[in-house]
N, C-alpha and C positions, 0 to 999 in steps of 0.2 A: 845457133839459129838466130834468135833475136838478140843474143847477148853481144854480138860484135858490134852492131850499130850503137847499141846502148853503151857499150864500153867506150866507143868513140865520143859519145856525147859526154861521158864522164871524164874525158881527158881534160887536163887543165888548159885553159885558153892561152893563146899567146898575147904578149903585152903589145900595146899599141906603139910603143917607142922602138920596137925592134931589138929589145934586150933579150937575147936567147938564153942567157943563164938564169934568169929569174922565173919563178913559178908561184902561183897562189893555191893554197890548200883550202878546200871547202869543208868546214867543220860542221855544217848543218846536217840534220838527220835525213838521210836519203829516202827512208820509208817510215810511214807512221805506224805500221803494224807488220807482223810476220806474214799475214795473209797477203798483203800487198807485195811483199818481197817474193813470196812463192809465186803469185800470179805473174809477177814481173819476169821471173826466171824460168817460166815454163809451166806453171800451174801445178795442182795436186792431183793425186790418183789414189784409188782404193788399194789397201795392202793385200797382197797376195803372195803367199809363200812360193807357189808354183812359178810365178813370174820371176821371182828372185833366183829360184833354182835354175831356171832356163837361162837367165842372164849370166849367171855365174857357173854355167855348166862346163864340164871338161870337154875335151874333143870327142868326136863321134866313136872313137874305138871303145870307150868305156860307157856307152849308152846302155848296152844290155844289162850290165852289172848294176848300174844305178836304177834302172827300171825294176830289176828284181828286189833291190832293197826297198824302193818305194812301195812295191806290191806287198812286201812282207810287213812294212809298217802299217799299210792300209788294212791288211788282214788282221793284224794285232788290234788295231782300233776297232774293226768290225767285230771281232771277238769279244772285246770289252763291251761294246754296245749291245751284243747279243746277250751277254751275261746280265747286264742291267735290265734288258727287256724281259729275260727269264725271271729275274727276281720280281719284276713288276707283275708278271703274269701269276707267279706264286702268291703274291699279296692279294691279287684279284680273286684267285681261287680260294684263298682263306676267307676273304670277305664273302664270297659266294656261299662257302660252307656255314659261316655264321648266320647269313641271311636264310639259308635252308633251315637251320635250327629254329630261328625265330618264326619262320613260316610253319614249321611243324608244331611249335608250341601254340601258335595262333589257331591252327587247325583244331587241335584238341580243345582249346577254349571255346571255339565256335561250335564244335560238335556238342559240347556240353550245354551251351547256352541257346544257340540258334542254329537249327540244321540247314537253314536257308543259305547260309554263308559258305557251306561246304563246296559248292560248285565254283565259287570265285577262287578259293584257295587252290583247287585242282587245276584251274586254268593257269594260275600263277606258277605252279609246280611244272606244268607242261611247257610254259614259256622259258623256264630256267634250264630245262634238260637240253634243248637243242643248242642253247648258248654254251653250255658246258661241253657238249660234244664238239662244237666248233672250235672251242679253245683248245681242247685236247688235240684235235687234228692239226691246228695251226702250230701247236707246240711241237708235234711230231715233224711237221714240215720244216719248222725252224731248226730242228736238230739235224735233219737230214742235209740241209746245205752246210751245216757246221762240219758234218763228217766229210762232205765233198771238199770243203775248203781245206780241211786237215789232210785229205789225201792228195789234194792238188799241190800243197806246200812242198811235198817231196818231188813232184813232177815238174814244178815251175822252173826249176833250174834247167831242165832238159827241154821242156815244151816252150812254145811261143807265148808271148805276153797277151795275146788276143783272147785265148781261152780263160786266162786268170781274170781278165777284165770283165768277161762275160759272167763268170761265177760271182764276181763282186757285185755286178749290176743285179743279178738274181737275188743275192743276199740283201742288197738294199731294198729291192722290191718286196722281199718277204718281210723285212723289218717294217716298211711302211704299212704293209697289210696288218702286221701284228699290232702296230700302233693304232690303226683305224679300228681293228677289232676290239682292242682294249677300251677305246673311247666309247664304242657301241656297248660294251659290257658294262662300263661305268654308268652309262645312260640307263641301261636296263635296270641296274641295281638301284639307281636313284628312283626310277619309276616304281620298282618294287617296294622301296622304302616308303614312298608316298602312298601306295596302296595299303601298305601295312598300317601307316598312320591313320588312313581313312577308316580301315576296319577297326582299329582301336576306338575311334571316335564313335563309330556305329555301336560297338559293343557297350561303350559307356552310356550312350543314349538308351539302348535297350535296357541296361540296368536301371537307369533312372525311371524309365517307363514302368518296369516291374515294381520298383519301390512305390511309385505313385499309385499303381494299381492295388498293391497291398494296403496302402493307407486308406484308399477308397473302400476296399473290402471291409476293413476294420470299422470305418465310420458307418458303413451300411449295416454291419452287424450290430453296432451300438443302437442305431436308429430302430432296427427290428426288435431288439430287446426292449427298448423304451415303448414301442407301439404295443408289444405283447403284454407288457405290464399295464399300460393304459387300458387295453381291452379287458384284462382280468379285473381291474378295478371297476370298469363300467359294468361288467357282468355281475360282480358282487353287489353293486348298487342296484341294479335291476332285480336281482333276486331278493334284496332287501325291501325294495318297493312293493314287491308282490305279496309280502307277508307283513301286514300292519301290526300284528301282535309283536313281531320282532322289534319294530320301530318303537313301540310303547315300552318294551323291555329295556331297549337301549336308552330311551329318555330317562327311565327310572334309574338305570345304572349311572347315567351321566349326572343326574341331579344328586344322587347319593355320593358319587365321587366329588362333585363340586363342594358339597356340604362338608365332606371329610377334609378336603383340601383347605377350605375356609377355616375349619376348626384347627387344622394343623398350623395354618398360617397365623391364626390368632394365638395359638399356644407358643409358637416360635417367637412371635412378636413379644408376648409377655415374658418369655424366657430371656429374650434379648434385653428387655427393660430391666429385669431382675439382675441380669449379668451386668448391665451398665451401672446399676446402683452398687452392686458389689465391687465393681472396678473403682467407682468413686470412693467407696469405703476403704478399699485397699490403698488407694492413692493418699487418702487422709491419714490412714495408719502409717504409711510410709513416711509422710511428712512429719508426723509426730515422732516416729522412730529416729528420723534424721535430727529433729531438734533434741531429742534425748541424747543422741550420740554427740551432738555439739556440746551439750551441757556436761556430759561425762568427760569429754575431752578437756573442757574448761576447769572441771573439778580436778581432774588428773594433773593439769598444769598447776593448779593451786596447791595440791598436795606436794607436787615436786618442789614448788617454791618454799612451801612450809618445811619440807624435809631439808632443803638447802639451808634455810634459816637455822633449823635445829642443829644441823651439822656445824654451821658457823659458830653457834653458841657453844656447842661442845668443844670445838677447837679453841674458842676463846677461853673456856673454863680450863681446859687442859693446859693452855699456855699460862694462864694465871697460876694454876697449881705448880706448873714447872718453875715459873719465876719465883713463886713463894718458897719452893723447895730450895731453890738456889740461894734465895736470900737467907733462909734458915741455915744453910750449910755455910754461907759466907759470914753470917753474923749470928752464930749460935742458934738460927732458926726462929720462926714466928709460930707460936702455938695457936691453932684454931680449935675452937670449941667443937664438940661432937654435934651440937644442934646445927651449927652452920654448915658443917660437912654433910650432915644428913639432909638438910634442906637443899643444898646444891645437887646432891645425888638424886634426891626425889624429883627436883625440877628437870633434871636431864632425862630421867626415866619417863617422866610424864610426856615430855616433848617427843621422845622416841616412840612411845605408845600411840600418841596422837597422830604422828605422821604415818605410822604403820597402819593404823585404823583407816585414815583418809585414803591411803593408797589401796587398801583392800576394798574399800567401798567403791572407789573409782574404777578398779578393775572389774568388780562385779557388775557395776553399771555398764562398763564397756562390753562385758560378755553378754549381758542381757540385750543390749542394743544390737550387737552382732547377731544374736539368736533371733531377735525380732525381725532384723533386716533379712535374714535367710528365709524366715517363715513368710514374710511379706513377699519376697521374690518368688517363693514356691507358689503362694496363692495367686500372684499375678500371672505366672506361667500357666496355672490351671485355668485361671479366668480367660486368658487368651486363647487357650485350646478350646474352652467351652464356646467362646465367642466365634472362633473359626468353625466349630462344628454347627453352631446355630446359623452362621452365614450359609454353610453348605446345605443345611436343611432348608433354609429359606429359598435358596436358588433352586433346589429340587422341587419345593412346593410351587415356586413361580413357574417352573417348567411344566409341572403337572397341570397347573391352572391354565397355562397357555394351550397345552394339548387338549384339555377339556373344552376350552373356548373354541378351539378349532373343530373339535368333534361336534359341539353344539351348533356351530355355524353350518357344518356339513349336513347335520340332521335337519336344521331349518330349511336349507336349500332343498333337501329331498322332500320335505313336507310341502314346500311351495310348488315343487314339481307335481306331486301327488294332488295338490290343490287344483292345479289346472286340469288334470285328468278327471278328478271327481266332479269339477264344475261342469265339464262337458257331459258327463253321464247324468248329472242332476238336471241339466237343461233338457236333455232328450227325454228323461223320465217325466218331467212336469209338462213338456209339450205333448205328451201322448194324449189322444182324444178322450181316453177314459178318465183322466185325472185333471181335465180342464175345469170341471165343476165338482169340487170335493164335497164330501158329505157334510151336513150342518152339525153333526153330533161332536166334532173335534173342538171342544171347548177348553181344553187344558191350556193355561196361560203359558206354561213353559214351551209346549209344542208350538203355539202361535208365535212366541218370541223367536224360536228357532227358524220357523218359516219366514218371519220378517227379516231375520239375519240373512237368510239365503236370497231373499228378493231385493233387499236394500243393500247394494254394495258399498255405499258410502258410510255405513255405520263403523264405529271404531272396533278394534280388535279385542279380544279377551285374552288375558294371560292364564298361565296354567293354574295360578293360585285362585283366580276367580272361578275357573271351571271346577276346582275341587270344593271350593266353598259352596258353589251351586249344588253339587252333588250331596254335600253334608246337610245343608239347610233345607233342601227341597226346593221345588219350583215356586211354592207359594211364599216361603219364608225368606227367600233371597231378596235383598234390597236392590231395586231397579235403579236407584240413584247412582250406584257404582257403575252401572252401564252408561248413564248419562254423563257422569263426571270424567270418564276416560277421554283421552285426546283422540279426536277423529282422524284416522288414517285410512288410506285406500288399500293397504296391504291386508292379506288374509292370514290369520294366525292359526295356531294349532287348535285353539278352542272352536273357531268357526268350522274347521274340518271335522272335528269330533261332533259338533252340533248337526252338521250336514248329514253325517253318517247316522246319527241318532234320528234325524228327521226321516230319512229313508226307511229305517227300521220301523219307526212308528207308522208311516204310511202303508208299508207292506203288511204290518200287523193289523191295521184297521181294515184293509180290503179283504184279508184272508179270514180273519176272526173278529167279526163285528161284536159278538156278545161279550168278549173278554178284552175289549180295547182299553178300558180304564186301568185294568190290572197290568196289562202288557206295557203300557206307556211308562210305568214307574220301575220296570225291571230292566233298563238299559244299563249296561256296564255295572251289573250288581256285584261283581267281584271287587272292583275298585271302591265302590260305595261302602260295601260292608267292611273292607279292610280299613278304610279312613274312619268310619264310625267307630270301630274298635279301638283304633289309635286315639281318637278324641276321648272315648270313655276311660281308657287307661290314664290319659293325662289328667282328667278331672279327678279320678280316684287318687292319683298321686298328690295333686294339689290339696284335696280334702284331708288326706293323711298328714 
């Protein structure tokens, strides 16, 4: 086509001189790339095996046989594709079974935890059922064309190729349908998996809510217990307020317990001081024992040195005796007198005895020092145990004192509250028109002082000791300077409350029984006064004895 003119162009040009025998060879590259060469010689095209088969096909006589072979090859390929699709469908069915199991498990969990999610799981199961039915129907449809193709293979040699092509087209259509159905099934599976994940999230949230509700319930129960305990304590306090005698009894018990605790604290302090002194003595004795041990060791060393000297002297004497004996043997011997020999023997024995005595004395001193050390260590251990016990007792006493102080503070608070209630009653009582102008015969100084206390709120408070001294000494014998010397405070104490109650008793006795007013005024709280008077008498008798 285009190759002929291009071939002419590529021909070698003729020479200008007319020389026919000469020619020039062009060695330059005709094309820069393979694509240019392909485009130059006709261009490129897509690869197709059918085109090649048609191009190199034999004559028309053998067309029927070749078509049959091609159809057989195509059927084999289609069978392979069908087997692959069947495997894929089986895998999808397995996945569906696994998802069914997961859905069943989730249904059981949701039934146990929240019955509301049961409807969602049923809808999911209903959605899965038609999908499975469609897949089974499609599998049966896929199997039927396979059977048809298998039957047609035997008839293809006799029948025409048109029927075979139609069957192949139907098989291709079925394959396309199955692929589309598989895609839809996979999409459904993914949607179901997403729904399962959402349900799991909802279940976890419900569990978290249940845990939070349980914690709230426990906290509310604790708060209810606390409030019930507080109500019980308030009821106990109210019952105690209603009975003033119980308050006085508790005050007495608290004072006695405080005194006992103070006595125990003082005793424990004295014991601690004694133990400290004993510990110091033990330390001094330990120091002396250590000094004795050092002295004994030095004496022992001196005894050992003396023993070594004595042994050296003995060796020297023995060597001298041996040398003298040798001299005597060599030169008929040297005669020693008995006195010299006895003196030398006595000296050796004395040195031996002295060294042994010193050693025994040093060993005895060492034994005594060890014994004293062991005794001192035992005493130290005992002293440490006693100190620990005293510390524990002191701690317990301090705890008791703290508890007593707390109780005292609580009693004082209760008394202050009672004070407010009694103050209101006293004001209403004195504001009554019958008692605006009291009788002039109330001349008792103690009663007047009590009324002054109730009228003048700026007077200082009285302590329990002052009240008891007033009861012992009487209203006339009590020194009023104690009242004046006390520090002025606006708080109301226990003495003022007692005096106010006594004033109410006196006023009621004066209005009801005017004849016996003088006797009744002196008989307030007779039990306490008699008890305290007896205690004072017993103390005086003990002091006199």
